[in-house]
N, C-alpha and C positions, 0 to 999 in steps of 0.2 A: 203504616206499612208502605214500603216503596213499590212502585210499579217497576218491573224488571224488563229490560229489552235485550233480546239476542238477535242474531241475524235473521231468524225466521219467526220468532215468537214474541208475544207480549204476555207476561205473567202479571196479572192484575188482581185486585181484591174481587171477591165474589159479590154479585148483586142479586137481589130477590128475583129479578127477571131472568136469572140463569137457570131456574129449576127445569123448565121444559127442555132446554138444550142438554142439560146434564142427564136427564132421564132418557131422552132419545139417543144420546151419544154414548153413554156408558153405564149409568146406574142400573138399567134394566137388564143388561147383557150378561148372561151366565158365563160366557167365555172370559169376560173381564173379571167378574166377581169370584170366579173359581180360585184366584190367587190372592184375593183380598180377605179381610177379616169380616166383611159384611156380606149378607145374602143379597142376591139381585132384588132390586126394588120392584114391587108389584104395581106401583102407581106413581104418578107425578106428585101426589100428596105426600107419599113417603119420602121422595126426594126433597120436597119442600121442607120437611122436618129436619132432614140431614143438613140441608143448606143453612138452616138457622145457626148451626154450630160453626159453620165456615165463615159466615158474615161477621166481620168485625174481629175475627181471630188475628192475633198479631202477625203470625207467620203462616198464612194460608193463601194460596194463589190459584186462580183459575188460569189454565194454560189455554191461550188462544193463538191462532195464526195471525201474523201481522195484517194480512189482507181481509181478515174476517174476525169480528169480535166475539164470535160464538165459542164458548168453552168446549174444548176437545179432551180435557183432562184436568187433573188437580194435583198439586204438590204442596205439602205442608209439614210443619213440625207437629208430629203426632203425639209426642209425649217425652218424658224423661225416663230413661231406663234405670234399672236397679243400681247402676254404677254412677248415676248422676249425669249421664250423657244424653243430650237431646237427640231424638231420632226423627228422621225424615221418612215420610210415606208418600207414595205417588201412585197415580192411576191414569191410564190413557185409553181413549176409545180404540176398539179393536182394529178398525181400518187404518189407523196410524201407527200400529206396531211395526217395528223393524225399519223405521225411517230416520232414526237418530234424533227424533223430537224429544224423547225423554232424557237422553243424554244431554242435550242442549239445555233443557229446563233444569235438570239437576245440577249441572255446572254453575248456572246462574244463581241458584238458591244456595249452594255451598259457598260461593264467593260472597253473597250477601250476608249469610250467617257468620262466616269467619270475620268479615268486615265489621260486623256488629258486636264483636267481642267474644263470640263463642270460641273456645279453645279446641274442642273436639266435637265432631258430629258423627252420628251413627245411622245405620239403616240396616234392615234385614229383609230377606226374601224367603219365601217358601222354597224348599229344595226342589220342588217339582216345577219351578219357574226359573231355570238358570239364566234366561235372557235378562231378567232383572238384575242378577248379579253381574252380568257383563256390563250393564249400564253403570253400575257402581264402580267397577274396575276402570272403565273408560273415563270416569270422573276423578280418578286418583284415589279412590277409596281402597283400603286393603282389608282382605279377609282376616278376621280375628278368631272366630270360633263358631261352632254349631251349638244350638241350644233349642229348647222346646218353647213354643208360644201357643197362646190360645188361637185355635184355628178360625173360629167365627165368634163375633160378639154374641153373648147370650148362650154360648155352648161351653160344655166342659171338655170338648174334644181338643186334643193338642196336635200340633204338627211340628215337624223339624224345620228350623230356619237356619240360614247362614247369615252371620252378622258381620258387617263391615264398618270400618271407621276411617275418618280422615282428620288430621290435626293440622294446626297452623304450622 
């Protein structure tokens, strides 16, 4: 997996040593988890378990600021949807919301994935989180449809999401 560089960020593979920073920066935070499919983590041990899935994944990056190697978020290919299109998911610590960081990270990942042969890339966001949709639009993604998705892993509860795509 490539390390990606932007003007302010380094997107790099996850390390086992990232667990404490991930927990302290976002996985514990109810404000962040509210829009994600996972519940806030109750301990660093829970984050360590989650981190095992990130380490070595082909398209999974820790988002770090250039001046500091501490992860402030994550962006990755979360799966392939029912139409065979790979979908990106992302998360960022609350104190960095609204600063253009996720737009910068998503643009870099889109460029990387399209450059690696993907024809179309998708992403979706909970309708209660329109700021995430604005990130997608700023990166050239186009709204395609509304659909229902599992609200939280391990739950039968559904939520409405807006789905976006970008193609070569």
